[in-house]
N, C-alpha and C positions, 0 to 999 in steps of 0.2 A: 359359669359357677367359679367360685374362687379357687384357684389353684390350689393343689395339694403338693407341698414340699416335703420330703422324706430324706432326711440326710442318710447317706450311705457311702460314709468315707472309704470303708474298707474295698467296696466294690466300685470305687470310682477312681479313675487313672489320674494321678498327681501330675499335673503340668508344670506347676511351680508354686513354691511356698513363699508367702511372702511374711516377712517379719515386721512387727510394729516399729514405726519411726520414733514413737514417744510414747510414754504411758504416765498422764498426769492425774495425780490425786486431786479431785475438787469436792467441793461440798453442794450439794442439792437441796432445795429447802421448800417446804411445803408453802407452795405460794397462795394458797387459799386463805391465809393469815397474814397479818403484817409480820415482817422479818426485817432484819438488820444485816447487811453485808457491807465489807468495805467501807465503813464509815457512813454509809446512807440507809434511810429506812424506805423499804419498800411497801406499798399499800397496793393491795391485788383489786382487779374489777371484782365487783360485788354481785350479788344476785338481786340487790335492790340498791337503797342509799344508805350508806353509813356514816355516821359523823364519830370521829374519835376526839376526846375533848380532854384538854389538860386538866389535872387536878387542881390547878392554882388559878385564881382570877387576878386580874388587873385592873387598876384603878387610876384615877389622875391622869398626869401627862407622862406618857410613855412612847416608846420606841420598839417595833417588832422588825427584825431582820431575819430573811430566811434565803436559801439558795436551792433551786428546785430545777428538777429535769422533767419535762413531761413525756411520758413513754406512749401515751395513747389519749388522745382528745383533750383532756383538759385536767388542771389541778386547782382546788378549791381550798382557801383558808378562809375560817371565821374568826371572828373578834368581836368584842363587844357583846350588846345585848339587844333584844327586841322581842315582841310577841307576834307571832311565835318564834321568829328566827333572829338571829345576830345578823350584823353586816357579813357578807360574803364576797370576796375577791377570788375572781377567778383568772388562769391564763388558759385560752381556749385556743387549739390549734385546729380544732375540725371546723370551726366557723371563721376562717380566714384570719389566723393570727391577731387575736383581739384579747384585750385585758377588759374584764366586765366587773363593774362595782355594784352589787346588789344591796340596796339599802335594808336597814334593820327592819324587821317586822314583815313587809310584805316583799318577797323576792321579785315579783313582777315588775318592781319599781327597779330598773338598772341601767348604766350607761355602758357604752361598748368605747373603748379606745383602740383603734388600730395600731397595732406596733410589731414591726418585722423581727424585733429581738426574740420575741416568742416563737421558738422553733421546737421541733420534735428533736429528742434526745441533744438538746443544748442546754448547759447548765443556765440558769438566769437568775440573778439577785434582785430581790425585792425588798423594799424597805417602806414601813409604815409609820409616820409620825403622828400623835396623838397629842393635841395641845388643845385642852378645853374640849368645845365640840368641834373643833376643826380637825380634818383628818387629810395629810398630804401623803400621797404615794408615789414612790419612786421606783423605777426599773433601772438598774445599771447607774444609779447616782442622777438619773434624768427624770425631773418632776413631770407626771404624766395627768396628775388630775388633783383636784382638791374638792373634799367633800364636806358637807356640814350635817351633823348628826343633832338629833333632838336631846334634850336634858337626859343625863344617865345612860344612853345607848352606847356611849364609847367605853364602857366598863364591863368586865367579863371574862370569860374563860377564852381561851384559842381552842380553835378545831380544826381538823383535818377531815375534809369531805371526800369520801369515795362513792362514786355512783357506779352503774351496770356496765358501762363503756371506759370507765376514767382509770387511769394507771399512770402512775409517777413515782418518783424518787425524791426524798428530801435530804440535802446535806446538812442543814442544822436550822433551828430556830433559835433566837437570842430575843430576850426582853431586857432593855435597858430603861435605867430612870436615874434622872440628874448625872447622865454620864456614866453610870455604872451598871454592869450586867447583873440583874436581879433574878434571872431565870434563863436556863438554856439547856438546850439538848444536843449534842453533837450525832447520836444515833449510832453509838458503838455498839448499842444492844437495843431491844426492846424494852424500855422501862415503864413498868406497870405502875410504879411510884409517882412518875409525872403524868402519866395520860391512863385515861380509860381503857388502855388496849386489851384484847383477850391474851391469853397467854401466846407465845409467838408459835410461828410455825416450825415444826422439828427440823432439825438440820441433819442430814444423812451423809458420810463420808462416801464416797465411791471413786471408782478410776475410769477415766476416758481414755482409750486405746486408739491411738491415730496410725493409720497403715500407710498415710501420706499420700493415697491414690484412690479412685474409684475403682471398684474391682467387683466380680461376681465369683462367689466361691462359697465356701463352709469355712466357718471359724472354729478354730480349736483351743482350747484354753486347759493348760495344766496347774494345777493348784495342788496345794497340800493343805491340810487340815484334821480335824476331829469327825468321826463317825457322825452323820445327821447334822453336819454343819450344812448351812444353806448359801447357796452361791446365786445370786439373782443377775441375770444378763438383760 
């Protein structure tokens, strides 16, 4: 059965009292929703598959630039259009560090490009150049593939795709045209004017108390406040 531990400080012999070595104020986020922290957008693992689209569409010749850190399995970036799906580019570290290019429309049509630069917890820059129907994709300025889309399939919104096991953070996404940035998000916040994001996860301020060692014993907390204030440990 589960052990029952009942604090009884008054009846316990105190061998040693350990003071904290540091108390740090931190922000805790509701990770069930997209949230922004330290200039990065975090998309959590979902209960199914969700895609968050930009409110703006892009046409003609344009360039997409992004920097992403894969936290778990894969990152997915959509662009252009197709029926029922647009083009999907994935960093996949669960299947041997590959980049996958899924063609618009039928995502079963895809190519895989092994790349050792795709790693867990390592920021990676990707650039996608759209010129006419030709799409060139670069990782860290290295051309990794060239794809040809059907007419009209390079136009459309951008999308971030989060699946059941997928978890990643995005540092920025920029779209430029004729050498000028026409749309960007640096992810200082969850911007619902640029994306169809839900309201961001709530942030709660709390304190992390570090005693500097592993130990077994009772924690004692002295606080001041008003009657009926709630302190959560």
